[in-house]
N, C-alpha and C positions, 0 to 999 in steps of 0.2 A: 504494499500500499504506499501511497505517496507520503503520508504523515509519519509512517514508521522509518522511512528512509531519510527524513529530515534530521538535520543535527539536533542534538538535545538542547543545545544552547538556544536555538531558534524556538523550539517548543516551549521552553521555560519562559521566554519573553512573550510569547503569544498568550493572549487572554483566552480563557475557556470559551467565551462567547465567540471569539474570532474563529476558533476551531469548529465550533458548532455551525457557524455561518458557512464556512468553507465546506463542510460536509453537506449542508442543506443545498448549496449551489450545485454540488456534484450530483446529488440526488435528483434535483429539478432537472438538470440536463439529461440524466439517464432516463428519467421518466419521459421527457419530450422525445428522446431518440427512440425509445421503445414504442411510444404511441405512434410516431410516424412510420416505424417499420411495420407495425400491425396494420395500419391503414393501407400501406402500399401492398401487402400481401392480400388483404381483403379485396382491393380494387382488381388485382390480377385474377382472382378466383371467381369474379362475377361473370355469369353466363347470361347473356340476354336472350330472350325468347325468340327474337327475330333479328337478323343482321340488318345493318343499315342499307346494304344493297337491296335486299328483299323489301324493306320498308319504302325505299325510294321507288322501286318498281310497282309497289302496291299503290302508292300515291299517284304515280303517273298514270296507272291504269284507271284509277278513280277519276282523275281529271280528264282523261281521254273519253271515258264513258259519259261523263257529264257533258262534255263538249258535243258528243254525238247526239245525246238526247236533246240538247238545246238547238242544235242544227236541225234535227228533224221537226221540232216544234215550230222553229221559224219557217220552215218549208211549208208546214201545214197552215200557218197563218197567212202566208202569201196567196195561197189558193182560195 
């Protein structure tokens, strides 16, 4: 551990609150790192029910069908 490798003179000069603050900062950064690591893994495991290509094709098909029906309706109005 980092604190154990420090010279004993430095540790004696440090206040106990300073040591606790140092440990708290290390714990906070470790927690932040583990949280981001877990989110990154969860993002990779997500499987969508439909791919973006299939979704785009479906939307284009719906738009085309709508366009065809509107076209037929306008032809009927002209007659």
